N, C-alpha and C positions, 0 to 999 in steps of 0.2 A: 796335639796345638804345630803348628810348621815354624820351627826357630828363624829367626834372619840373621844370618852371620856378621858376629862384630865388626868387620873390616865396613860389614855393604850398611851396617847402621851410623860410622863416621858421615861415608861418601853421600849419605841420602839429610843428613843432618848436612852437611859442606852446602850443599846444594845448596837451599833451604834461607842457607844464607843469607849468599849471595846476592840476592834484590834488594834484601834490606840493605845490606853494604851499601849497593849502587847508587838507592834510596837515599842512599846518607849525603849523599853527596853534598855542597855547595852551589849552588846554579851562579855557574858568574858567568851567566847574558846579557847584556843590558839590556836595560825594557825596552819599542819600541818608541820614539820622540812620539808628543803630539800631537796629531796634524790637527790644523786653525778650520778653524765648523765652517762651512763651504756654506751652509745653511744658513748663517745666520741670519733673524734679519736683516736689511736696508732701513733709514730712516725714511716714513716718508716725508715727502714735500708740504707746508703749510699751504692753504689756500690764502693768496693775498683776501682779506675779510674789505678792503676800504673802502667808501661811497666811485659809484664810476662817473664822478665829477670835478676832476682833471682834464683835463689833453693842454699835447705839448703841439708850437707852430713853431716854424726856423725857414732857414732856408740858407740849404748846398751848393756854396761859393766855393771855387776854388785856390789853390794857395800860390800866390806864383803867377810865371806867365805861363797861362792857357796852353794847351793841344791843339791846332785848329785843325774843323775837324776835313778828310782828304774829300774828295773828289771820290763815287762808285762806277768811275773807268769800266766798269761788269757790263750794265749799261747798254749802254756803247754798240755791244758784241749781240745784243737781242732785236731776234725779232719786232721785238712788243717794244722799242727806245718809247716810242713818239708818242704809248702809252705811261711806259714809267714817268718818264721824264714832266711829263703835262702835269699843272700845279704848283711849282717851280716848292722851297722850299726844301725841306731837308733831310727828307728822305731820296734821295737825288744825291746824297751821301752816307759816305764811315759811317756806323753809326756812333762804335767806341768811346769816341769823343763828343756831347754835342755843350758845347760851350755858347752861354749864351752873354745878354749884355750883361756886364760888372760882374760877369766870369758864375755866371749859374748854371749849376750845373742839369741836365735833364738824366733823367736816369735811374738817377740812388737810390735804391730803396729803406728808405729809415726804420729798424725798429725797435725796439724794446723784449729787453731781459729782465728776470727776476732775482734777484740775490742767493747761494748755495740756502736750499733749506725753501726754499722759502718757492710757487708758482698760483698765475694766472687762474680762477676758479672763474673755469667755463663750463655755465650752467645757460639750461634753456633757453633762456629767458633774454642771455647775451647772446646770446644764434642766434637768436631768432633779430634782432636786430642787423643780421650781416648776414642774411638773409638775400641777397639781391644777384644778381650774374651781374659773373665779370665780365666787359668784351674785347676780346680781338680783334681788330679789323686791321683791314691791305687795302686800304683805298688809291696805293699805285703800289707798288712795289718796292715793299716797307711794310712789314712788323710797326704796331699803332697801336699802342705803349710797343716798343722795343724790349721795353721793361715791366712785365704782370706780378703784381704781386693776389696768390690768393690764398684763400681762412680753407685750408682742409678738410674734408669731410661737410664744412659748412654750404662754400658761394662753388654755384656752379660757372662754366664756363663756356660762352661764347664765341666760334670761331665767327666770324661775317669777311667781306671782301665788299666790297663798294667801289672796286675798280670795274671799266669796261674789262682786264680781260678775266681770264679761267686761273685760278689757283690751288694749292690746297699744302699742308703742314700739318709738317711731322712735328711730332714729340719726342724727345730718347729721355727717360724712365730713370728707377735705376728698376732692376732683375724684380724686384721685390716686393714694390709698390706701385708703379702709375705701369715699368716697363715700355715697349713704345708701342704707338700709333701714332693711325696718316689716319688723315681725314676724306682722301679724296679729295677727287677733283673738288671743285666746289666758282661757281659760273660766277656772273659779274650780276649781281646787288641778292645775288644767296647771303643764307647763311647756316650754319654748322650748332647741337648744342653737343658740345662736350660732358657735361654732368660734370657733375662733382671729382673731386683730381684726394687723392690719395698724401697723406705728407711724406716730401724727400727732406734728407738730409742736405740736396748738393742740390742746385739749379737743376733746371728743363731745362736741356735745351729746345728749341724750335728750328724749325730749317722748314726752304720752297721747296722741292722739285724740279717746280720748273722757271723757277730765276733764283738758280745759284748759288747770291752775294745774300740770299734774301736771309738776314735772322738777328734770334731774341728771344729772352728767356722767362722762361716762370718756374716765380719761388714763390717753393707751399711753408704757412707757419701754421703750428698753431694752434694759431689763436689773435685777433685782427688789432691789435699795436704795431702795424706797419703802414708808410706808406710808400707811395714810389714820387723822384718830382717832375713836372713836367717842365715846361721851356722857362716860365721861373725859377723856378731850382727853387720853390719853396713847398715843403711839405706839410701835415694835420691827424696827427695824431689822436683820435675819440676818446672817450669812457675809456679813460685813463683812474683805477685806484686809488683815491687821496693816500695820503702813508710810508706809499709803499717807495721800501729805495729799490731804484733799474738802473742796469746799463744801456748808455745807450748809444744803437751800432750803426754801422753802412752798410749795404753790400755798392761795390761797382764791380765791371764784368771784368773790365783792368787794374783795378788794385785789393776788386776780395770783399771779404768781410771784416771790418777792421769797428773796435771802441771807442768809439769819445770819451764821454764820460759819463761818467754817476749822481745821480739826482734824486731826489726822493720830493717826491710827486706831492702840486699842495693846491685846491681849490681851486678852478676857476685855468687859467692861461699859466703854461708854462713855459715857457723863451730859447729854444735852445740853437743858432747856430751854427753850422757845423763848415768845416773848410777842408776838400782834401785834396792830395797829390797823388801823384806817383808811385 
């Protein structure tokens, strides 16, 4: 048998022992910090289960000296001035502030919002109560109403033209929801059905290409608990669940959204008057 030299034996022993010595070194590296669990489930909001036997009524008035509506002077340059000025009334004014008798403010949207951890119970039975068309008219050269509230994915919108001149209506929504829409020309006495609109985080703007001063807004909600004030400043919100603790908010195109108060709904009438200012 072939003999391995003694020196070679020592060298082999040293070579085999090196990995063992290296492997026995303590690990001085710091462990990675624990990452937050991004997949942790979020708490699901609970349905408000109260009977729909409450309703809110009130009046929106201006706090202090109310701004006066300015004349819309651009009408004077229109070739259809006589038709746009016909009938009198606020449609010949700039629409931002329409404040009437005793400070009543028109075109204010009042809405309700559940407290954190709760949501309105929106079932087919409730939706059925609101499956009716919402009309946007143009009787002269202004949108009536100037501000429209829509229950998204439930209420259908119809644009009417009861004026004696041709109009069109352009909608400006977000790219992810309703996008841009244009009814095209709507002749005198005609109407066009737009259908249901998707929920928008911000109000949609309205405009008419033929009459550049015409503007308005559509505000969408994922529930039916909202109302728009008319010339008398009054509003009514129906079918509100009893026992729900809700925030009462209002939106005006100048002041934007503001919270008025919180209120626990009782059966029957709940009266909440609102004062707004710039």
